[in-house]
All heavy atoms as a GROMACS GRO file, in nm:
protein
  620
    1MET      N    1  11.125  10.064   7.940
    1MET     CA    2  11.038  10.166   7.887
    1MET      C    3  11.099  10.302   7.916
    1MET      O    4  11.145  10.328   8.026
    1MET     CB    5  10.900  10.153   7.950
    1MET     CG    6  10.804  10.260   7.906
    1MET     SD    7  10.645  10.248   7.987
    1MET     CE    8  10.552  10.170   7.860
    2ASN      N    9  11.096  10.387   7.818
    2ASN     CA   10  11.150  10.522   7.834
    2ASN      C   11  11.058  10.609   7.918
    2ASN      O   12  10.940  10.581   7.933
    2ASN     CB   13  11.170  10.588   7.697
    2ASN     CG   14  11.288  10.531   7.623
    2ASN    OD1   15  11.381  10.479   7.682
    2ASN    ND2   16  11.283  10.540   7.491
    3SER      N   17  11.116  10.716   7.967
    3SER     CA   18  11.039  10.814   8.041
    3SER      C   19  10.948  10.889   7.944
    3SER      O   20  10.976  10.898   7.824
    3SER     CB   21  11.135  10.913   8.108
    3SER     OG   22  11.064  11.018   8.169
    4TYR      N   23  10.842  10.946   7.997
    4TYR     CA   24  10.752  11.028   7.915
    4TYR      C   25  10.830  11.145   7.853
    4TYR      O   26  10.807  11.183   7.740
    4TYR     CB   27  10.636  11.081   7.999
    4TYR     CG   28  10.546  11.174   7.924
    4TYR    CD1   29  10.450  11.125   7.837
    4TYR    CD2   30  10.559  11.312   7.936
    4TYR    CE1   31  10.368  11.210   7.764
    4TYR    CE2   32  10.478  11.398   7.866
    4TYR     CZ   33  10.383  11.347   7.780
    4TYR     OH   34  10.303  11.431   7.708
    5HIS      N   35  10.921  11.200   7.930
    5HIS     CA   36  11.005  11.312   7.885
    5HIS      C   37  11.146  11.256   7.865
    5HIS      O   38  11.217  11.227   7.960
    5HIS     CB   39  11.002  11.423   7.991
    5HIS     CG   40  11.072  11.548   7.952
    5HIS    ND1   41  11.043  11.617   7.837
    5HIS    CD2   42  11.170  11.618   8.013
    5HIS    CE1   43  11.120  11.724   7.829
    5HIS    NE2   44  11.198  11.726   7.936
    6VAL      N   45  11.186  11.240   7.741
    6VAL     CA   46  11.308  11.168   7.704
    6VAL      C   47  11.433  11.217   7.780
    6VAL      O   48  11.515  11.134   7.821
    6VAL     CB   49  11.330  11.172   7.551
    6VAL    CG1   50  11.463  11.109   7.512
    6VAL    CG2   51  11.215  11.099   7.481
    7PRO      N   52  11.452  11.347   7.803
    7PRO     CA   53  11.571  11.389   7.877
    7PRO      C   54  11.579  11.332   8.020
    7PRO      O   55  11.683  11.337   8.083
    7PRO     CB   56  11.561  11.542   7.881
    7PRO     CG   57  11.480  11.576   7.761
    7PRO     CD   58  11.380  11.464   7.748
    8CYS      N   59  11.470  11.275   8.069
    8CYS     CA   60  11.466  11.217   8.204
    8CYS      C   61  11.499  11.068   8.205
    8CYS      O   62  11.496  11.006   8.312
    8CYS     CB   63  11.327  11.238   8.267
    8CYS     SG   64  11.273  11.408   8.275
    9ASN      N   65  11.528  11.010   8.091
    9ASN     CA   66  11.550  10.865   8.083
    9ASN      C   67  11.655  10.814   8.181
    9ASN      O   68  11.634  10.713   8.249
    9ASN     CB   69  11.588  10.823   7.941
    9ASN     CG   70  11.469  10.813   7.850
    9ASN    OD1   71  11.355  10.811   7.894
    9ASN    ND2   72  11.495  10.810   7.720
   10GLN      N   73  11.769  10.881   8.189
   10GLN     CA   74  11.875  10.834   8.277
   10GLN      C   75  11.830  10.840   8.423
   10GLN      O   76  11.855  10.746   8.500
   10GLN     CB   77  12.003  10.914   8.258
   10GLN     CG   78  12.116  10.862   8.345
   10GLN     CD   79  12.247  10.934   8.320
   10GLN    OE1   80  12.261  11.011   8.225
   10GLN    NE2   81  12.344  10.910   8.406
   11MET      N   82  11.764  10.948   8.463
   11MET     CA   83  11.714  10.960   8.601
   11MET      C   84  11.611  10.853   8.631
   11MET      O   85  11.609  10.796   8.740
   11MET     CB   86  11.656  11.099   8.625
   11MET     CG   87  11.760  11.205   8.643
   11MET     SD   88  11.684  11.365   8.663
   11MET     CE   89  11.740  11.442   8.513
   12LYS      N   90  11.527  10.824   8.534
   12LYS     CA   91  11.425  10.720   8.552
   12LYS      C   92  11.493  10.584   8.572
   12LYS      O   93  11.456  10.508   8.663
   12LYS     CB   94  11.332  10.713   8.432
   12LYS     CG   95  11.226  10.606   8.441
   12LYS     CD   96  11.139  10.606   8.316
   12LYS     CE   97  11.027  10.507   8.326
   12LYS     NZ   98  11.062  10.373   8.284
   13ASP      N   99  11.592  10.554   8.489
   13ASP     CA  100  11.664  10.427   8.501
   13ASP      C  101  11.734  10.415   8.637
   13ASP      O  102  11.729  10.309   8.701
   13ASP     CB  103  11.767  10.412   8.389
   13ASP     CG  104  11.702  10.392   8.253
   13ASP    OD1  105  11.582  10.355   8.248
   13ASP    OD2  106  11.773  10.412   8.152
   14GLU      N  107  11.798  10.524   8.681
   14GLU     CA  108  11.867  10.521   8.810
   14GLU      C  109  11.768  10.499   8.924
   14GLU      O  110  11.795  10.422   9.017
   14GLU     CB  111  11.944  10.651   8.832
   14GLU     CG  112  12.066  10.662   8.742
   14GLU     CD  113  12.134  10.796   8.749
   14GLU    OE1  114  12.094  10.882   8.834
   14GLU    OE2  115  12.228  10.819   8.671
   15TYR      N  116  11.653  10.566   8.917
   15TYR     CA  117  11.552  10.547   9.021
   15TYR      C  118  11.498  10.404   9.019
   15TYR      O  119  11.485  10.340   9.123
   15TYR     CB  120  11.436  10.646   9.006
   15TYR     CG  121  11.322  10.610   9.096
   15TYR    CD1  122  11.335  10.620   9.235
   15TYR    CD2  123  11.203  10.560   9.044
   15TYR    CE1  124  11.233  10.582   9.320
   15TYR    CE2  125  11.100  10.522   9.129
   15TYR     CZ  126  11.116  10.533   9.266
   15TYR     OH  127  11.014  10.493   9.350
   16GLN      N  128  11.470  10.351   8.901
   16GLN     CA  129  11.416  10.215   8.892
   16GLN      C  130  11.515  10.112   8.946
   16GLN      O  131  11.475  10.018   9.014
   16GLN     CB  132  11.380  10.181   8.747
   16GLN     CG  133  11.252  10.243   8.702
   16GLN     CD  134  11.214  10.202   8.561
   16GLN    OE1  135  11.297  10.198   8.470
   16GLN    NE2  136  11.087  10.169   8.544
   17GLN      N  137  11.643  10.131   8.918
   17GLN     CA  138  11.745  10.039   8.971
   17GLN      C  139  11.750  10.048   9.122
   17GLN      O  140  11.757   9.946   9.191
   17GLN     CB  141  11.881  10.071   8.910
   17GLN     CG  142  11.893  10.031   8.766
   17GLN     CD  143  12.025  10.078   8.705
   17GLN    OE1  144  12.108  10.140   8.769
   17GLN    NE2  145  12.042  10.046   8.577
   18CYS      N  146  11.746  10.169   9.175
   18CYS     CA  147  11.748  10.189   9.320
   18CYS      C  148  11.624  10.124   9.383
   18CYS      O  149  11.634  10.052   9.482
   18CYS     CB  150  11.754  10.338   9.352
   18CYS     SG  151  11.765  10.374   9.529
   19PHE      N  152  11.508  10.150   9.324
   19PHE     CA  153  11.383  10.097   9.378
   19PHE      C  154  11.384   9.943   9.377
   19PHE      O  155  11.346   9.880   9.476
   19PHE     CB  156  11.263  10.148   9.301
   19PHE     CG  157  11.133  10.093   9.352
   19PHE    CD1  158  11.069  10.152   9.460
   19PHE    CD2  159  11.076   9.981   9.294
   19PHE    CE1  160  10.950  10.100   9.510
   19PHE    CE2  161  10.957   9.928   9.343
   19PHE     CZ  162  10.894   9.988   9.451
   20SER      N  163  11.426   9.885   9.266
   20SER     CA  164  11.429   9.738   9.256
   20SER      C  165  11.520   9.678   9.362
   20SER      O  166  11.486   9.578   9.426
   20SER     CB  167  11.475   9.695   9.117
   20SER     OG  168  11.381   9.731   9.021
   21SER      N  169  11.634   9.740   9.380
   21SER     CA  170  11.728   9.694   9.481
   21SER      C  171  11.668   9.708   9.621
   21SER      O  172  11.674   9.615   9.702
   21SER     CB  173  11.858   9.775   9.469
   21SER     OG  174  11.946   9.744   9.573
   22TRP      N  175  11.612   9.824   9.651
   22TRP     CA  176  11.550   9.848   9.782
   22TRP      C  177  11.436   9.749   9.806
   22TRP      O  178  11.424   9.693   9.915
   22TRP     CB  179  11.496   9.992   9.790
   22TRP     CG  180  11.407  10.013   9.908
   22TRP    CD1  181  11.447  10.035  10.036
   22TRP    CD2  182  11.265  10.011   9.909
   22TRP    NE1  183  11.336  10.048  10.118
   22TRP    CE2  184  11.222  10.034  10.042
   22TRP    CE3  185  11.167   9.993   9.811
   22TRP    CZ2  186  11.088  10.038  10.079
   22TRP    CZ3  187  11.035   9.999   9.848
   22TRP    CH2  188  10.996  10.021   9.980
   23PHE      N  189  11.356   9.726   9.705
   23PHE     CA  190  11.241   9.638   9.721
   23PHE      C  191  11.283   9.496   9.760
   23PHE      O  192  11.227   9.438   9.853
   23PHE     CB  193  11.159   9.634   9.591
   23PHE     CG  194  11.028   9.562   9.605
   23PHE    CD1  195  10.920   9.624   9.662
   23PHE    CD2  196  11.016   9.430   9.563
   23PHE    CE1  197  10.798   9.557   9.676
   23PHE    CE2  198  10.895   9.362   9.577
   23PHE     CZ  199  10.786   9.426   9.633
   24THR      N  200  11.383   9.443   9.691
   24THR     CA  201  11.425   9.306   9.721
   24THR      C  202  11.512   9.297   9.846
   24THR      O  203  11.499   9.202   9.923
   24THR     CB  204  11.500   9.243   9.602
   24THR    OG1  205  11.610   9.326   9.566
   24THR    CG2  206  11.409   9.226   9.483
   25GLU      N  207  11.599   9.395   9.867
   25GLU     CA  208  11.692   9.389   9.979
   25GLU      C  209  11.631   9.437  10.112
   25GLU      O  210  11.677   9.396  10.218
   25GLU     CB  211  11.816   9.473   9.950
   25GLU     CG  212  11.899   9.418   9.835
   25GLU     CD  213  12.008   9.514   9.791
   25GLU    OE1  214  12.034   9.614   9.861
   25GLU    OE2  215  12.066   9.489   9.684
   26CYS      N  216  11.532   9.524  10.105
   26CYS     CA  217  11.476   9.584  10.228
   26CYS      C  218  11.328   9.550  10.246
   26CYS      O  219  11.291   9.484  10.343
   26CYS     CB  220  11.496   9.735  10.225
   26CYS     SG  221  11.668   9.786  10.213
   27TYR      N  222  11.247   9.597  10.154
   27TYR     CA  223  11.103   9.585  10.170
   27TYR      C  224  11.058   9.440  10.190
   27TYR      O  225  10.979   9.410  10.279
   27TYR     CB  226  11.032   9.646  10.050
   27TYR     CG  227  10.882   9.644  10.062
   27TYR    CD1  228  10.816   9.745  10.131
   27TYR    CD2  229  10.805   9.543  10.005
   27TYR    CE1  230  10.678   9.744  10.145
   27TYR    CE2  231  10.669   9.541  10.018
   27TYR     CZ  232  10.604   9.642  10.087
   27TYR     OH  233  10.468   9.640  10.099
   28MET      N  234  11.110   9.352  10.109
   28MET     CA  235  11.071   9.211  10.119
   28MET      C  236  11.119   9.145  10.247
   28MET      O  237  11.073   9.037  10.282
   28MET     CB  238  11.122   9.132   9.997
   28MET     CG  239  11.056   9.175   9.866
   28MET     SD  240  10.877   9.157   9.865
   28MET     CE  241  10.861   8.981   9.862
   29LYS      N  242  11.209   9.212  10.317
   29LYS     CA  243  11.260   9.159  10.444
   29LYS      C  244  11.203   9.235  10.564
   29LYS      O  245  11.252   9.222  10.675
   29LYS     CB  246  11.412   9.164  10.444
   29LYS     CG  247  11.471   9.072  10.339
   29LYS     CD  248  11.621   9.081  10.334
   29LYS     CE  249  11.671   8.988  10.222
   29LYS     NZ  250  11.813   9.000  10.203
   30GLY      N  251  11.099   9.317  10.538
   30GLY     CA  252  11.030   9.385  10.647
   30GLY      C  253  11.079   9.525  10.679
   30GLY      O  254  11.028   9.589  10.770
   31ASP      N  255  11.176   9.576  10.605
   31ASP     CA  256  11.224   9.713  10.626
   31ASP      C  257  11.151   9.804  10.528
   31ASP      O  258  11.181   9.806  10.409
   31ASP     CB  259  11.375   9.720  10.603
   31ASP     CG  260  11.431   9.861  10.620
   31ASP    OD1  261  11.356   9.953  10.656
   31ASP    OD2  262  11.553   9.878  10.598
   32TYR      N  263  11.054   9.879  10.577
   32TYR     CA  264  10.967   9.958  10.490
   32TYR      C  265  11.012  10.104  10.476
   32TYR      O  266  10.943  10.184  10.415
   32TYR     CB  267  10.824   9.952  10.540
   32TYR     CG  268  10.774   9.810  10.554
   32TYR    CD1  269  10.730   9.760  10.675
   32TYR    CD2  270  10.775   9.724  10.446
   32TYR    CE1  271  10.686   9.628  10.688
   32TYR    CE2  272  10.732   9.592  10.456
   32TYR     CZ  273  10.688   9.546  10.578
   32TYR     OH  274  10.645   9.416  10.590
   33ASP      N  275  11.127  10.138  10.531
   33ASP     CA  276  11.178  10.274  10.519
   33ASP      C  277  11.217  10.300  10.374
   33ASP      O  278  11.312  10.242  10.322
   33ASP     CB  279  11.300  10.291  10.611
   33ASP     CG  280  11.356  10.432  10.607
   33ASP    OD1  281  11.301  10.520  10.538
   33ASP    OD2  282  11.458  10.455  10.676
   34ASP      N  283  11.144  10.388  10.308
   34ASP     CA  284  11.165  10.411  10.165
   34ASP      C  285  11.252  10.533  10.135
   34ASP      O  286  11.253  10.582  10.023
   34ASP     CB  287  11.031  10.422  10.094
   34ASP     CG  288  10.949  10.540  10.142
   34ASP    OD1  289  10.988  10.606  10.241
   34ASP    OD2  290  10.844  10.567  10.081
   35LYS      N  291  11.328  10.579  10.232
   35LYS     CA  292  11.411  10.698  10.211
   35LYS      C  293  11.532  10.672  10.124
   35LYS      O  294  11.592  10.764  10.071
   35LYS     CB  295  11.456  10.754  10.346
   35LYS     CG  296  11.343  10.810  10.427
   35LYS     CD  297  11.391  10.859  10.561
   35LYS     CE  298  11.269  10.900  10.643
   35LYS     NZ  299  11.293  10.885  10.785
   36ARG      N  300  11.567  10.548  10.108
   36ARG     CA  301  11.688  10.509  10.033
   36ARG      C  302  11.691  10.567   9.891
   36ARG      O  303  11.796  10.608   9.842
   36ARG     CB  304  11.696  10.357  10.029
   36ARG     CG  305  11.812  10.301   9.954
   36ARG     CD  306  11.814  10.151   9.975
   36ARG     NE  307  11.900  10.083   9.883
   36ARG     CZ  308  11.923   9.954   9.886
   36ARG    NH1  309  11.864   9.878   9.976
   36ARG    NH2  310  12.001   9.898   9.799
   37CYS      N  311  11.578  10.571   9.826
   37CYS     CA  312  11.573  10.617   9.686
   37CYS      C  313  11.501  10.751   9.671
   37CYS      O  314  11.475  10.796   9.559
   37CYS     CB  315  11.504  10.513   9.600
   37CYS     SG  316  11.582  10.351   9.605
   38ALA      N  317  11.470  10.814   9.782
   38ALA     CA  318  11.389  10.937   9.780
   38ALA      C  319  11.453  11.048   9.696
   38ALA      O  320  11.384  11.116   9.620
   38ALA     CB  321  11.362  10.986   9.921
   39LYS      N  322  11.583  11.066   9.707
   39LYS     CA  323  11.649  11.173   9.632
   39LYS      C  324  11.643  11.147   9.482
   39LYS      O  325  11.616  11.238   9.403
   39LYS     CB  326  11.794  11.189   9.678
   39LYS     CG  327  11.864  11.305   9.614
   39LYS     CD  328  11.997  11.335   9.676
   39LYS     CE  329  12.056  11.455   9.605
   39LYS     NZ  330  12.132  11.539   9.694
   40LYS      N  331  11.665  11.023   9.442
   40LYS     CA  332  11.658  10.988   9.299
   40LYS      C  333  11.516  11.009   9.246
   40LYS      O  334  11.495  11.058   9.135
   40LYS     CB  335  11.703  10.846   9.275
   40LYS     CG  336  11.852  10.826   9.298
   40LYS     CD  337  11.895  10.686   9.262
   40LYS     CE  338  12.039  10.660   9.292
   40LYS     NZ  339  12.133  10.747   9.227
   41PHE      N  340  11.416  10.972   9.328
   41PHE     CA  341  11.277  10.990   9.287
   41PHE      C  342  11.244  11.139   9.273
   41PHE      O  343  11.180  11.181   9.176
   41PHE     CB  344  11.183  10.924   9.387
   41PHE     CG  345  11.039  10.930   9.347
   41PHE    CD1  346  10.994  10.867   9.233
   41PHE    CD2  347  10.947  10.998   9.424
   41PHE    CE1  348  10.860  10.872   9.195
   41PHE    CE2  349  10.813  11.003   9.388
   41PHE     CZ  350  10.771  10.941   9.273
   42GLU      N  351  11.292  11.220   9.367
   42GLU     CA  352  11.268  11.364   9.362
   42GLU      C  353  11.332  11.426   9.238
   42GLU      O  354  11.270  11.509   9.170
   42GLU     CB  355  11.323  11.429   9.488
   42GLU     CG  356  11.296  11.578   9.495
   42GLU     CD  357  11.353  11.640   9.621
   42GLU    OE1  358  11.374  11.569   9.721
   42GLU    OE2  359  11.375  11.762   9.619
   43GLN      N  360  11.453  11.384   9.205
   43GLN     CA  361  11.521  11.435   9.086
   43GLN      C  362  11.442  11.399   8.960
   43GLN      O  363  11.426  11.482   8.870
   43GLN     CB  364  11.663  11.380   9.077
   43GLN     CG  365  11.755  11.434   9.182
   43GLN     CD  366  11.888  11.360   9.188
   43GLN    OE1  367  11.899  11.244   9.148
   43GLN    NE2  368  11.990  11.428   9.240
   44TYR      N  369  11.396  11.276   8.954
   44TYR     CA  370  11.318  11.231   8.838
   44TYR      C  371  11.186  11.308   8.829
   44TYR      O  372  11.148  11.355   8.721
   44TYR     CB  373  11.294  11.080   8.847
   44TYR     CG  374  11.209  11.026   8.735
   44TYR    CD1  375  11.238  11.055   8.602
   44TYR    CD2  376  11.099  10.945   8.761
   44TYR    CE1  377  11.159  11.005   8.498
   44TYR    CE2  378  11.020  10.895   8.658
   44TYR     CZ  379  11.051  10.926   8.527
   44TYR     OH  380  10.973  10.877   8.426
   45GLN      N  381  11.118  11.326   8.942
   45GLN     CA  382  10.993  11.403   8.941
   45GLN      C  383  11.016  11.546   8.893
   45GLN      O  384  10.936  11.599   8.816
   45GLN     CB  385  10.930  11.407   9.080
   45GLN     CG  386  10.841  11.291   9.110
   45GLN     CD  387  10.759  11.317   9.236
   45GLN    OE1  388  10.809  11.371   9.335
   45GLN    NE2  389  10.636  11.279   9.232
   46ASN      N  390  11.122  11.609   8.940
   46ASN     CA  391  11.152  11.746   8.898
   46ASN      C  392  11.179  11.754   8.750
   46ASN      O  393  11.134  11.848   8.683
   46ASN     CB  394  11.269  11.802   8.978
   46ASN     CG  395  11.233  11.833   9.121
   46ASN    OD1  396  11.117  11.857   9.153
   46ASN    ND2  397  11.332  11.831   9.208
   47CYS      N  398  11.249  11.656   8.697
   47CYS     CA  399  11.274  11.652   8.553
   47CYS      C  400  11.142  11.639   8.476
   47CYS      O  401  11.118  11.710   8.379
   47CYS     CB  402  11.368  11.536   8.520
   47CYS     SG  403  11.417  11.528   8.346
   48LEU      N  404  11.057  11.548   8.521
   48LEU     CA  405  10.926  11.532   8.456
   48LEU      C  406  10.842  11.658   8.465
   48LEU      O  407  10.778  11.700   8.369
   48LEU     CB  408  10.848  11.417   8.520
   48LEU     CG  409  10.887  11.277   8.480
   48LEU    CD1  410  10.805  11.176   8.558
   48LEU    CD2  411  10.871  11.255   8.330
   49ARG      N  412  10.843  11.720   8.583
   49ARG     CA  413  10.766  11.842   8.604
   49ARG      C  414  10.809  11.949   8.502
   49ARG      O  415  10.725  12.012   8.439
   49ARG     CB  416  10.785  11.893   8.747
   49ARG     CG  417  10.705  12.017   8.779
   49ARG     CD  418  10.720  12.059   8.924
   49ARG     NE  419  10.631  11.977   9.007
   49ARG     CZ  420  10.672  11.889   9.098
   49ARG    NH1  421  10.800  11.869   9.120
   49ARG    NH2  422  10.585  11.820   9.168
   50ASN      N  423  10.938  11.965   8.485
   50ASN     CA  424  10.989  12.064   8.389
   50ASN      C  425  10.948  12.029   8.246
   50ASN      O  426  10.911  12.116   8.168
   50ASN     CB  427  11.141  12.075   8.399
   50ASN     CG  428  11.184  12.139   8.529
   50ASN    OD1  429  11.110  12.215   8.590
   50ASN    ND2  430  11.304  12.107   8.573
   51GLY      N  431  10.956  11.903   8.212
   51GLY     CA  432  10.918  11.860   8.078
   51GLY      C  433  10.770  11.878   8.049
   51GLY      O  434  10.731  11.919   7.940
   52LEU      N  435  10.686  11.849   8.148
   52LEU     CA  436  10.542  11.863   8.130
   52LEU      C  437  10.501  12.010   8.121
   52LEU      O  438  10.412  12.046   8.044
   52LEU     CB  439  10.467  11.793   8.243
   52LEU     CG  440  10.478  11.641   8.243
   52LEU    CD1  441  10.416  11.583   8.369
   52LEU    CD2  442  10.412  11.582   8.120
   53GLN      N  443  10.567  12.095   8.198
   53GLN     CA  444  10.536  12.238   8.192
   53GLN      C  445  10.568  12.292   8.053
   53GLN      O  446  10.498  12.380   8.004
   53GLN     CB  447  10.614  12.314   8.299
   53GLN     CG  448  10.557  12.295   8.437
   53GLN     CD  449  10.642  12.360   8.545
   53GLN    OE1  450  10.756  12.400   8.521
   53GLN    NE2  451  10.587  12.367   8.664
   54GLY      N  452  10.671  12.239   7.991
   54GLY     CA  453  10.706  12.280   7.856
   54GLY      C  454  10.600  12.242   7.754
   54GLY      O  455  10.597  12.294   7.644
   55GLN      N  456  10.512  12.150   7.792
   55GLN     CA  457  10.403  12.107   7.704
   55GLN      C  458  10.268  12.156   7.756
   55GLN      O  459  10.163  12.104   7.720
   55GLN     CB  460  10.402  11.955   7.694
   55GLN     CG  461  10.527  11.901   7.631
   55GLN     CD  462  10.526  11.750   7.624
   55GLN    OE1  463  10.422  11.686   7.626
   55GLN    NE2  464  10.644  11.692   7.614
   56SER      N  465  10.273  12.255   7.844
   56SER     CA  466  10.152  12.316   7.903
   56SER      C  467  10.068  12.216   7.980
   56SER      O  468   9.946  12.224   7.981
   56SER     CB  469  10.068  12.384   7.795
   56SER     OG  470  10.144  12.485   7.732
   57LEU      N  471  10.132  12.117   8.044
   57LEU     CA  472  10.063  12.021   8.128
   57LEU      C  473  10.096  12.050   8.274
   57LEU      O  474  10.209  12.085   8.306
   57LEU     CB  475  10.106  11.878   8.093
   57LEU     CG  476  10.072  11.832   7.951
   57LEU    CD1  477  10.139  11.700   7.922
   57LEU    CD2  478   9.923  11.821   7.934
   58ASP      N  479   9.998  12.038   8.362
   58ASP     CA  480  10.015  12.069   8.503
   58ASP      C  481  10.047  11.941   8.580
   58ASP      O  482   9.960  11.856   8.601
   58ASP     CB  483   9.888  12.135   8.557
   58ASP     CG  484   9.900  12.178   8.702
   58ASP    OD1  485  10.004  12.152   8.765
   58ASP    OD2  486   9.804  12.240   8.752
   59PHE      N  487  10.172  11.927   8.623
   59PHE     CA  488  10.219  11.808   8.693
   59PHE      C  489  10.138  11.784   8.820
   59PHE      O  490  10.102  11.671   8.851
   59PHE     CB  491  10.368  11.824   8.726
   59PHE     CG  492  10.432  11.699   8.778
   59PHE    CD1  493  10.464  11.595   8.694
   59PHE    CD2  494  10.462  11.686   8.912
   59PHE    CE1  495  10.525  11.481   8.742
   59PHE    CE2  496  10.523  11.572   8.961
   59PHE     CZ  497  10.554  11.470   8.874
   60ASP      N  498  10.109  11.889   8.895
   60ASP     CA  499  10.033  11.874   9.019
   60ASP      C  500   9.891  11.825   8.993
   60ASP      O  501   9.836  11.747   9.070
   60ASP     CB  502  10.031  12.005   9.098
   60ASP     CG  503  10.171  12.043   9.147
   60ASP    OD1  504  10.247  11.951   9.184
   60ASP    OD2  505  10.204  12.162   9.146
   61GLU      N  506   9.833  11.865   8.883
   61GLU     CA  507   9.699  11.817   8.846
   61GLU      C  508   9.703  11.669   8.811
   61GLU      O  509   9.613  11.593   8.845
   61GLU     CB  510   9.646  11.898   8.727
   61GLU     CG  511   9.505  11.864   8.686
   61GLU     CD  512   9.400  11.900   8.789
   61GLU    OE1  513   9.423  11.992   8.870
   61GLU    OE2  514   9.294  11.836   8.789
   62ILE      N  515   9.810  11.626   8.748
   62ILE     CA  516   9.826  11.485   8.712
   62ILE      C  517   9.835  11.398   8.837
   62ILE      O  518   9.786  11.286   8.840
   62ILE     CB  519   9.950  11.467   8.622
   62ILE    CG1  520   9.926  11.532   8.486
   62ILE    CG2  521   9.987  11.320   8.606
   62ILE    CD1  522  10.049  11.544   8.400
   63LEU      N  523   9.898  11.450   8.943
   63LEU     CA  524   9.919  11.373   9.065
   63LEU      C  525   9.795  11.365   9.156
   63LEU      O  526   9.793  11.286   9.249
   63LEU     CB  527  10.035  11.432   9.146
   63LEU     CG  528  10.172  11.417   9.082
   63LEU    CD1  529  10.277  11.483   9.171
   63LEU    CD2  530  10.207  11.272   9.059
   64LYS      N  531   9.694  11.445   9.129
   64LYS     CA  532   9.575  11.444   9.214
   64LYS      C  533   9.506  11.308   9.208
   64LYS      O  534   9.494  11.248   9.101
   64LYS     CB  535   9.476  11.552   9.169
   64LYS     CG  536   9.518  11.690   9.209
   64LYS     CD  537   9.410  11.791   9.170
   64LYS     CE  538   9.453  11.930   9.207
   64LYS     NZ  539   9.353  12.030   9.164
   65PRO      N  540   9.460  11.259   9.324
   65PRO     CA  541   9.388  11.131   9.326
   65PRO      C  542   9.258  11.138   9.246
   65PRO      O  543   9.189  11.239   9.249
   65PRO     CB  544   9.359  11.106   9.473
   65PRO     CG  545   9.420  11.217   9.549
   65PRO     CD  546   9.472  11.319   9.454
   66ARG      N  547   9.227  11.031   9.177
   66ARG     CA  548   9.103  11.024   9.100
   66ARG      C  549   9.017  10.906   9.143
   66ARG      O  550   8.896  10.916   9.146
   66ARG     CB  551   9.135  11.010   8.950
   66ARG     CG  552   9.215  11.122   8.889
   66ARG     CD  553   9.130  11.245   8.862
   66ARG     NE  554   9.194  11.346   8.784
   66ARG     CZ  555   9.280  11.437   8.829
   66ARG    NH1  556   9.320  11.432   8.950
   66ARG    NH2  557   9.328  11.529   8.751
   67LEU      N  558   9.080  10.792   9.173
   67LEU     CA  559   9.005  10.672   9.207
   67LEU      C  560   8.924  10.693   9.333
   67LEU      O  561   8.974  10.741   9.434
   67LEU     CB  562   9.100  10.553   9.225
   67LEU     CG  563   9.174  10.508   9.100
   67LEU    CD1  564   9.271  10.397   9.133
   67LEU    CD2  565   9.077  10.462   8.993
   68GLY      N  566   8.797  10.657   9.328
   68GLY     CA  567   8.710  10.665   9.443
   68GLY      C  568   8.659  10.804   9.474
   68GLY      O  569   8.589  10.823   9.573
   69THR      N  570   8.692  10.903   9.393
   69THR     CA  571   8.646  11.039   9.418
   69THR      C  572   8.514  11.063   9.345
   69THR      O  573   8.475  10.988   9.255
   69THR     CB  574   8.750  11.142   9.371
   69THR    OG1  575   8.764  11.134   9.229
   69THR    CG2  576   8.885  11.120   9.438
   70GLU      N  577   8.448  11.170   9.381
   70GLU     CA  578   8.322  11.208   9.315
   70GLU      C  579   8.346  11.233   9.166
   70GLU      O  580   8.262  11.202   9.083
   70GLU     CB  581   8.262  11.332   9.380
   70GLU     CG  582   8.202  11.305   9.517
   70GLU     CD  583   8.090  11.201   9.513
   70GLU    OE1  584   8.003  11.206   9.424
   70GLU    OE2  585   8.091  11.113   9.602
   71LYS      N  586   8.461  11.290   9.135
   71LYS     CA  587   8.494  11.318   8.995
   71LYS      C  588   8.497  11.189   8.912
   71LYS      O  589   8.455  11.183   8.798
   71LYS     CB  590   8.629  11.389   8.987
   71LYS     CG  591   8.658  11.452   8.855
   71LYS     CD  592   8.783  11.538   8.866
   71LYS     CE  593   8.797  11.624   8.742
   71LYS     NZ  594   8.905  11.718   8.751
   72MET      N  595   8.542  11.081   8.973
   72MET     CA  596   8.552  10.951   8.907
   72MET      C  597   8.412  10.892   8.884
   72MET      O  598   8.388  10.823   8.786
   72MET     CB  599   8.636  10.857   8.991
   72MET     CG  600   8.654  10.722   8.935
   72MET     SD  601   8.779  10.728   8.808
   72MET     CE  602   8.799  10.557   8.776
   73LYS      N  603   8.321  10.918   8.976
   73LYS     CA  604   8.188  10.858   8.970
   73LYS      C  605   8.101  10.921   8.863
   73LYS      O  606   8.001  10.864   8.822
   73LYS     CB  607   8.121  10.870   9.106
   73LYS     CG  608   8.190  10.787   9.212
   73LYS     CD  609   8.128  10.810   9.349
   73LYS     CE  610   8.206  10.735   9.454
   73LYS     NZ  611   8.155  10.760   9.588
   74LYS      N  612   8.138  11.040   8.817
   74LYS     CA  613   8.055  11.111   8.717
   74LYS      C  614   8.074  11.060   8.579
   74LYS      O  615   8.164  11.009   8.534
   74LYS     CB  616   8.084  11.261   8.722
   74LYS     CG  617   8.038  11.323   8.851
   74LYS     CD  618   8.069  11.469   8.852
   74LYS     CE  619   8.025  11.529   8.986
   74LYS     NZ  620   8.049  11.670   8.994
   0.00000   0.00000   0.00000
């Protein structure tokens, strides 16, 4: 699946490959340190943030928790 912001596709793919590898090689063996892919995730997030701002969408608002909040119950 492509990224929401097409110019971020390569970064998304690189992050997903890193995450999949970390998940099977580390997490499933009890190593929960998730720093291995943190830089790739940060790069992808920054790319998305820039793309969403170009469409007048607030990335930080999108990341706010909704489940279980009063806003969700209304």
